[in-house]
NUMAR-993246 format. One record per residue: residue in three letters; y negated, z negated, x of N, C-alpha, C in turn. Coordinates in pm, whole numbers, padded with zeros to 5 digits, always signed. Each point is the difference from the previous one (the first is absolute). Layout:
N
ALAYZXYZXYZX/...
# end
This chain:
113
UNK-02256-15252+26249+00081+00121-00002+00133-00032-00069/UNK+00043+00088-00090+00126-00017-00071+00118+00015+00095/UNK+00123-00017-00054+00121+00020+00078+00004+00139+00062/UNK+00076+00014+00105-00001+00125+00075+00123+00086-00025/UNK+00083-00034-00098+00115+00082-00032-00049+00138-00043/UNK+00064+00104+00051-00037+00138-00033+00105+00060-00093/UNK-00038+00023-00126+00090+00060-00096+00012+00149+00020/UNK+00099+00062-00066+00023+00144+00017-00120+00083-00041/UNK-00058-00029-00116-00113+00079-00047-00121-00019+00092/UNK-00020-00123+00046-00109-00027+00093+00020+00078+00130/UNK+00123+00005+00047+00030+00077+00120-00033+00149-00022/UNK+00037+00052-00116-00031+00140-00032-00150+00024-00007/UNK-00075-00096-00054-00146+00012-00006-00057+00007+00142/UNK+00044-00090+00087-00051-00001+00138+00035+00130+00072/UNK+00122+00048-00018+00039+00126+00063-00082+00117-00052/UNK-00027+00000-00130-00080+00106-00060-00143-00002+00054/UNK-00055-00118+00017-00135-00011+00057+00001+00052+00143/UNK+00107-00026+00073+00013+00055+00134+00003+00152+00000/UNK+00066+00057-00098+00008+00146-00013-00137+00058-00033/UNK-00070-00063-00094-00128+00052-00048-00117-00027+00096/UNK+00013-00101+00080-00103-00039+00097-00136-00020-00067/UNK-00100+00078+00035-00135-00024-00051-00021+00051-00142/UNK+00103+00050-00065-00007+00045-00139+00080-00092-00092/UNK+00026-00123+00045+00082-00094-00076-00084-00080-00099/UNK-00010+00050-00122-00064-00071-00111+00098+00003-00116/UNK-00024-00079-00103+00094-00021-00109+00074+00121-00053/UNK-00073+00098-00050+00064+00117-00062+00077+00081+00104/UNK-00054+00014+00120+00070+00075+00105+00130-00071+00040/UNK-00004-00133+00005+00120-00078+00031+00105+00023-00108/UNK-00042-00007-00127+00090+00022-00113+00066+00137+00009/UNK-00080+00103+00021+00053+00138+00006+00099+00018+00115/UNK-00037-00051+00118+00087+00015+00117+00130-00078-00018/UNK-00009-00118-00058+00121-00079-00028+00093+00074-00096/UNK-00057+00058-00104+00080+00076-00096+00065+00120+00069/UNK-00074+00067+00084+00052+00116+00074+00114-00043+00093/UNK-00019-00108+00072+00098-00044+00098+00127-00059-00063/UNK-00015-00070-00112+00113-00072-00059+00063+00069-00120/UNK-00073+00091-00064+00050+00061-00122-00007-00094-00119/UNK-00070-00110+00015-00015-00098-00107-00135+00020-00069/UNK-00010-00046-00124-00128-00007-00068-00059-00137+00032/UNK-00122+00000+00053-00065-00124+00042-00127-00019-00083/UNK-00021-00120-00050-00124-00026-00074-00110-00038+00097/UNK-00122+00036-00033-00114-00035+00085-00016-00153+00002/UNK+00038-00065-00109-00005-00147-00005+00091-00064+00103/UNK+00118+00058+00019+00093-00053+00100-00057+00018+00141/UNK-00066+00113+00022-00063+00023+00131-00109-00103+00024/UNK-00087-00021-00100-00110-00095+00015+00052-00142+00020/UNK+00099-00040-00077+00056-00135+00014+00058-00020+00140/UNK+00072+00101+00048+00061-00010+00133-00103+00000+00112/UNK-00101+00086-00011-00102+00002+00106-00078-00132+00002/UNK-00026-00056-00117-00067-00132-00005+00086-00107+00067/UNK+00129-00001-00033+00093-00097+00058+00009+00018+00152/UNK+00007+00126+00045+00010+00027+00143-00127-00041+00074/UNK-00114+00013-00066-00124-00050+00062+00003-00151+00011/UNK+00048-00068-00104+00010-00146+00004+00092-00048+00111/UNK+00105+00076+00027+00095-00034+00106-00054+00033+00139/UNK-00107+00077+00006-00058+00039+00128+00058+00128+00058/UNK+00078+00074-00080+00062+00125+00046-00092+00121-00015/UNK-00099-00012-00087-00094+00109-00026-00142-00052+00006/UNK-00091+00092+00032-00142-00026-00020-00057+00122-00070/UNK-00113-00020-00067-00057+00109-00078-00151+00008+00019/UNK-00052+00116-00034-00144+00023+00002-00032+00106-00104/UNK-00118-00010-00060-00040+00099-00099-00065+00119+00067/UNK+00031+00119-00052-00062+00124+00047-00133+00019-00069/UNK-00057+00117+00019-00130+00034-00057+00011+00033-00149/UNK-00109-00013-00070-00009+00038-00141+00010+00152-00009/UNK+00079+00049-00099+00013+00145-00019-00031+00036-00145/UNK-00056+00117-00020-00034+00047-00136+00125+00023-00083/UNK+00105+00058+00063+00121+00033-00076+00073-00124-00050/UNK-00032-00115+00053+00061-00125-00048-00098-00080-00086/UNK-00106+00065-00045-00096-00068-00086-00071-00115+00069/UNK-00020+00013+00130-00069-00104+00075+00090-00110+00052/UNK+00129+00007-00030+00093-00102+00049+00042+00031+00143/UNK+00020-00105+00077+00043+00016+00139+00150-00021+00010/UNK+00064+00074+00090+00143-00018+00026+00018-00118+00095/UNK+00108-00073-00022+00035-00111+00089+00110+00051+00093/UNK-00032+00006+00127+00093+00052+00101+00071-00116+00069/UNK+00126+00023+00034+00084-00103+00062+00043+00040+00140/UNK+00021-00103+00082+00050+00018+00135+00098-00112+00029/UNK+00111+00034+00065+00100-00100+00037-00052-00078+00121/UNK+00004-00132-00009-00046-00086+00109+00108-00007+00109/UNK-00034-00060+00111+00100-00022+00106+00114-00088-00051/UNK-00034-00100-00082+00101-00087-00060+00093+00080-00091/UNK-00058+00095-00075+00080+00086-00086+00090+00093+00080/UNK-00053+00052+00110+00081+00086+00088+00117-00078+00059/UNK-00024-00126+00036+00107-00084+00053+00107-00025-00106/UNK-00042-00023-00124+00095-00023-00109+00085+00124-00025/UNK-00061+00118+00006+00075+00125-00016+00101+00019+00112/UNK-00041-00027+00121+00090+00016+00115+00116-00098-00010/UNK-00028-00123-00041+00105-00100-00017+00101+00046-00105/UNK-00050+00052-00113+00089+00050-00106+00084+00117+00050/UNK-00062+00092+00073+00072+00116+00054+00108-00046+00100/UNK-00036-00091+00089+00096-00050+00099+00119-00069-00065/UNK-00025-00080-00102+00108-00069-00072+00094+00101-00065/UNK-00056+00100-00065+00084+00103-00065+00083+00076+00102/UNK-00061+00039+00109+00074+00071+00105+00113-00087+00055/UNK-00029-00126+00025+00101-00093+00053+00117-00012-00097/UNK-00029-00016-00127+00107-00016-00099+00078+00129-00018/UNK-00068+00116-00009+00069+00128-00014+00092+00025+00119/UNK-00042-00040+00118+00081+00025+00120+00130-00080+00000/UNK+00007-00104-00083+00120-00084-00006+00099+00042-00109/UNK-00037+00099-00077+00087+00046-00108+00097+00105+00055/UNK+00128-00024-00022+00103+00094+00044-00015+00131-00077/UNK+00032+00113+00065-00016+00131-00065+00073+00012-00134/UNK+00111-00069-00016+00077+00009-00125-00028-00115-00097/UNK-00102-00079+00027-00027-00120-00081-00031+00033-00146/UNK-00055+00113-00027-00039+00032-00136+00087+00107-00066/UNK+00118+00024+00058+00092+00093-00065+00059-00069-00122/UNK+00024+00077-00102+00053-00057-00125+00150-00023+00015/UNK+00037-00123-00029+00141-00039+00007+00052-00021-00142/UNK+00127+00025-00021+00056-00018-00132+00031-00145-00031/UNK+00019-00082+00105+00023-00144-00021-00049-00076+00121/UNK-00019-00129-00018-00045-00086+00110+00117-00061+00063/
# end
């Protein structure tokens, strides 16, 4: 298993799969990510990230049934593993902890230091 560091895009992929649940396959993940972030996402980036997340043990996948509209190709569906859920919770907890330590005026624009 590769390193367990969770990057921002990987975190977004895992969250998107959580949103999509049993409809989480490549193109659906791409579309939902674009909708949620307002970014243009390449399908290649989705595939690279899902492969990496599987290697890390954060995702598992299974192929769906053959469909005529896909020319006989099967969709690869993803599910977040318990290890992936733990990584997401750890990332969320760290962000909450750090945000809670920032003073309300910490990000006000100052004219000088």
